[in-house]
C-alpha positions in Angstrom: 30.8 79.3 98.4 32.7 78.3 101.5 35.9 77.8 99.6 35.5 81.2 97.9 34.8 82.9 101.1 37.9 81.3 102.8 40.0 82.4 99.8 38.7 85.9 100.0 39.3 86.0 103.8 42.8 84.7 103.3 43.6 87.3 100.6 42.1 90.0 102.8 44.3 88.9 105.8 47.4 88.9 103.5 46.7 92.4 102.1 46.0 93.7 105.6 49.2 92.2 106.9 51.2 93.7 104.1 49.7 97.2 104.5 49.9 97.2 108.2 53.0 98.6 109.8 53.3 99.9 113.4 52.7 103.6 113.5 53.4 105.6 116.7 50.3 106.9 118.4 51.3 110.5 118.2 51.5 110.5 114.4 48.5 112.3 112.9 46.6 110.5 110.1 48.4 107.3 110.9 46.3 105.2 108.6 47.2 107.5 105.7 50.9 107.2 106.5 50.5 103.5 106.7 49.0 103.3 103.3 51.7 105.6 101.8 54.3 103.4 103.4 52.8 100.3 101.9 53.1 101.9 98.5 56.8 102.8 99.1 57.5 99.3 100.4 55.8 97.7 97.4 57.9 99.7 95.0 61.0 98.7 97.0 60.1 95.0 96.7 59.5 95.3 93.0 62.9 97.1 92.7 64.7 94.4 94.7 63.1 91.6 92.5 63.9 93.4 89.3 67.5 93.9 90.4 67.9 90.3 91.5 66.6 89.1 88.1 68.9 91.4 86.2 66.1 93.5 84.7 67.0 96.9 86.2 69.1 98.5 88.9 67.2 99.0 92.2 67.4 102.8 92.1 66.2 102.9 88.4 63.0 101.3 89.6 62.7 103.6 92.6 63.0 106.5 90.2 59.5 105.7 89.1 58.3 107.8 92.1 60.0 110.8 90.5 58.7 110.1 87.0 55.1 109.5 88.0 55.1 112.7 90.1 56.6 115.0 87.4 54.9 118.3 86.6 56.0 120.6 83.8 57.0 124.2 84.4 53.8 126.2 84.3 53.6 129.9 85.1 50.5 131.5 86.8 49.3 134.9 87.6 51.8 135.2 90.5 55.0 133.4 89.5 56.9 132.9 86.2 58.2 129.3 86.0 60.8 128.2 83.5 63.3 125.4 83.1 66.8 126.5 82.1 70.4 125.8 83.0 73.0 127.5 85.2 76.6 126.5 84.4 75.1 123.7 82.3 73.2 122.3 85.2 69.4 122.0 84.8 67.4 124.3 87.2 63.8 125.3 87.5 63.5 129.1 88.0 60.6 130.7 89.9 60.4 134.5 89.5 57.6 136.4 91.3 55.5 138.8 89.2 54.7 141.3 91.9 56.9 144.4 92.7 59.0 144.0 89.6 61.1 147.1 90.3 62.1 146.2 93.8 65.0 144.0 94.8 64.0 140.4 95.7 65.2 137.8 98.0 66.5 134.5 96.7 66.5 130.8 97.7 68.6 128.1 96.1 66.7 124.9 96.8 68.1 121.3 96.7 65.6 118.4 96.6 65.9 115.2 98.6 65.9 111.6 97.5 69.1 110.0 98.7 71.2 111.4 95.9 69.5 108.7 93.8 65.9 109.8 93.1 63.8 113.0 93.2 63.9 116.1 91.0 62.9 119.7 90.6 59.8 118.7 88.6 58.2 116.6 91.4 54.8 118.1 92.3 55.7 118.5 95.9 58.9 120.4 95.2 57.3 122.5 92.5 54.5 123.4 94.9 57.0 124.3 97.7 59.2 126.4 95.4 56.2 128.2 93.8 54.8 128.9 97.2 58.2 130.2 98.5 58.5 132.5 95.5 55.0 133.9 95.9 55.0 134.3 99.7 58.5 135.8 100.0 58.6 137.7 96.7 61.7 135.7 96.1 63.6 134.2 93.1 63.8 130.4 93.7 66.4 128.3 92.0 65.5 124.6 92.2 68.5 122.5 91.1 68.2 119.2 89.2 71.6 117.7 90.0 72.6 114.4 88.5 71.8 111.2 90.3 73.2 107.8 91.3 73.6 105.1 90.3 74.7 106.7 86.9 76.7 109.4 88.7 78.4 109.1 92.0 80.0 111.5 94.5 81.2 114.1 94.0 79.1 114.7 90.9 76.0 115.7 92.9 77.9 118.2 95.0 79.8 119.6 92.0 76.5 120.2 90.1 75.0 122.1 93.1 78.2 124.0 93.8 78.4 125.1 90.1 74.9 126.5 90.3 75.5 128.3 93.6 78.7 129.9 92.3 77.1 131.0 89.1 74.0 132.4 90.8 76.0 134.3 93.4 77.9 136.4 90.8 76.9 140.0 91.1 76.0 140.2 87.4 73.6 137.3 87.6 72.0 138.6 90.8 71.6 142.0 89.1 70.0 140.2 86.1 67.3 138.7 88.3 67.1 141.8 90.5 68.1 139.9 93.6 69.5 141.7 96.7 72.9 140.2 97.2 72.6 140.5 101.0 69.5 138.3 101.0 70.3 134.9 99.5 69.6 131.6 101.2 70.5 128.0 100.5 68.1 125.3 101.6 67.3 121.6 101.1 65.7 118.6 102.6 67.3 115.2 103.4 70.0 114.6 100.8 69.3 118.2 99.6 70.0 119.3 103.2 73.3 117.4 103.1 74.2 119.2 99.8 73.1 122.6 101.2 75.2 122.2 104.3 78.2 121.1 102.3 77.9 123.9 99.8 77.6 126.5 102.6 80.8 125.2 104.1 82.7 125.3 100.8 81.4 128.8 99.8 82.6 130.2 103.1 86.2 129.4 102.3 86.1 130.0 98.5 88.1 133.2 97.7 86.4 133.5 94.3 82.9 134.0 95.9 82.4 137.5 97.1 78.7 137.3 97.8 77.9 135.6 101.1 74.8 133.6 102.0 72.6 135.3 104.6 71.1 132.1 105.9 70.9 128.3 105.4 67.9 126.0 106.0 68.5 122.3 106.5 65.4 120.1 106.7 66.1 116.7 108.3 69.5 116.6 106.7 71.9 113.6 106.2 75.2 114.8 107.5 77.6 112.0 108.4 78.7 108.7 106.9 80.7 107.0 109.6 78.3 105.9 112.4 75.1 104.3 111.2 74.3 103.0 114.6 73.2 106.2 116.3 70.3 106.1 118.8 68.1 107.5 116.0 69.1 104.6 113.7 68.3 102.1 116.4 65.0 103.8 117.5 63.7 104.2 113.9 65.2 101.3 112.1 61.8 100.2 110.7 59.9 103.5 110.7 57.9 104.4 107.6 59.3 106.1 104.5 63.0 105.9 105.4 64.0 102.7 107.3 67.6 102.1 108.1 68.1 99.6 105.2 67.0 102.2 102.6 69.2 104.9 104.1 72.2 102.6 104.1 71.4 101.8 100.4 71.2 105.5 99.6 74.5 106.2 101.3 76.3 103.3 99.6 74.9 104.1 96.1 76.1 107.7 96.5 79.6 106.4 96.4 79.5 103.2 94.4 77.4 100.3 93.0 79.8 97.9 94.8 77.6 95.9 97.1 80.5 95.2 99.4 80.3 98.8 100.7 76.6 98.5 101.4 77.3 95.2 103.3 80.0 96.9 105.4 77.8 99.9 106.1 74.9 97.7 107.2 77.1 96.4 110.1 78.8 99.7 110.7 82.2 98.2 109.7 83.1 100.5 106.8 85.4 103.1 108.3 89.2 102.3 108.0 91.0 101.9 111.4 93.5 104.6 110.4 90.6 107.1 110.3 89.4 106.5 113.9 90.3 110.1 114.9 87.2 111.5 113.0 84.8 109.7 115.3 85.1 112.6 117.7 83.1 114.7 115.3 80.1 112.4 115.6 80.5 111.0 119.1 76.8 111.1 120.1 77.7 110.8 123.8 79.1 114.3 123.5 76.9 116.0 120.9 73.4 114.6 121.6 71.2 116.3 124.2 70.5 114.0 127.1 66.8 113.4 126.2 67.8 111.8 122.9 70.4 109.3 124.3 67.5 107.2 125.7 69.7 105.2 128.1 72.0 103.9 125.3 75.6 103.5 126.3 78.2 104.8 123.9 81.0 102.4 123.0 83.9 103.1 120.7 82.9 102.5 117.2 84.5 99.5 115.5 86.2 99.5 112.2 86.1 97.3 109.2 88.7 94.7 108.9 88.3 94.7 105.1 89.8 97.4 102.8 86.4 98.4 101.4 86.3 101.7 103.2 89.7 102.6 101.9 88.5 102.2 98.3 86.0 105.0 98.7 87.7 108.1 100.2 84.6 110.1 99.5 83.1 108.5 102.7 85.3 110.8 104.8 85.0 113.9 102.6 83.3 116.8 104.2 81.6 117.5 100.9 79.7 114.3 101.4 79.6 114.4 105.2 79.5 118.0 106.5 79.7 116.9 110.2 83.3 115.7 109.6 84.9 119.1 109.6 86.9 120.7 112.3 85.3 123.5 114.3 87.4 126.1 112.5 85.6 125.3 109.3 82.3 125.9 110.9 83.0 129.3 112.3 81.5 132.1 110.2 78.7 130.0 108.7 75.4 132.0 108.4 72.4 131.9 110.6 71.1 128.3 110.3 67.7 126.8 110.6 67.6 123.0 111.2 64.4 120.8 111.3 64.6 117.3 112.9 61.8 114.8 113.1 61.1 112.4 116.0 60.7 109.2 113.9 63.7 109.6 111.6 67.0 107.7 111.3 68.6 111.1 110.4 67.3 112.8 113.5 70.6 112.6 115.4 72.6 113.9 112.4 70.7 117.2 112.7 70.8 117.3 116.5 74.6 116.8 116.5 75.1 119.5 113.9 73.0 121.9 116.0 75.4 121.2 118.9 78.5 121.5 116.9 77.4 124.8 115.2 76.6 126.3 118.6 80.0 125.2 119.9 81.5 127.1 117.0 79.4 130.1 117.9 77.2 129.9 114.8 73.7 131.2 115.4 71.2 128.3 115.1 67.4 128.0 115.3 66.4 124.3 115.8 62.9 123.0 115.4 62.3 119.4 116.5 58.9 118.1 115.4 57.4 115.4 117.6 55.2 112.9 115.8 56.8 113.4 112.4 58.6 111.0 110.1 61.3 111.6 107.5 60.1 113.3 104.4 57.1 115.0 106.0 57.7 118.3 104.1 57.0 116.6 100.8 53.5 115.4 102.0 51.7 118.5 101.0 49.4 117.6 98.1 46.5 115.3 97.1 46.1 111.9 98.7 49.6 112.2 100.2 49.1 115.4 102.2 49.6 115.1 106.0 48.9 117.8 108.6 52.5 117.6 109.8 53.8 118.3 106.3 51.7 121.5 106.1 53.0 122.5 109.6 56.6 122.1 108.6 56.1 124.0 105.3 54.3 126.9 107.2 57.1 127.1 109.8 59.8 126.9 107.1 58.2 129.7 105.0 57.6 131.8 108.1 61.2 131.5 109.3 62.5 132.4 105.9 60.2 135.4 105.8 61.5 136.6 109.1 65.2 136.0 108.6 65.9 136.4 104.8 
């Protein structure tokens, strides 16, 4: 009996140690977040082992999150939901049933997942898009762009851009009874990255006559060249999106070549001849004082290897929207940006707020204390968090007031 008890005690200690991760005191439902984080970490460990043994690619295993969370398109009494294609790219379309004769607003929504996982059919995204359509009497186009590691940059951008250009045609807007002056593009995380990049490109595309009214960027990833920002240092081991996973997402977006990931882990991936672009992400200039936290800015170092030169997409504004000159920002629509306190991507959003304001673009910035990356997707079932509902409510309210 004593040996069994000791064994049970040891097993309990090991389980508790594995589940436990430090959660800041101002995070609501910290134990629930801790449990969720343990599930994500477990899947990550399985993915790493499977990859090391040659059974599967890391991201193919992580894609299980998307597969297990899939929900089919189901219409209800308020919204018609269908899966279709725009310009040969899969989309999920949400069309409100009410006020069928009146012109509607529209939202092009881009899901997150580090360009590697996620999808329009995930329950959280389906719920958010359905809710958006119902509350705003809006047509919602949720885009299922292709993912890494099978497809690398610029495929994801090109898929989304193809959908946006198709939908913004007057004939298509008329078909869905959408008011051409009330169209928004929005996305979270990697989807926020794609939304920002698409908005920039549309602004300077002479073939696109219909202009976006607003853009909404929810904790977006916006730059590839400095992965040692204060937010990366502060939140290196925070739940859901630790620095190691974000670096993996970035590197997989461009290549399966592990040498790029290794260079990015040490911030040694930018070619020396590209040093002039660091001015666009110099956090000593673009971060508000309260977020510098006593860190001292030093000139970023450059990789001595040629790995960065092999992947020019690293410096492409379609992958890193912060890397554009101010002239390319002027004229962007009213922008809503959400940043979270405990998020490695926090400073990407903060710097974009500063740069947009410098370019005289109207910006509404909401910084959420006590929130981690991905909070907007924690809306349902055992994974719902109060902060997720708060972000969703604020997002819908802002769209309703400004779209």
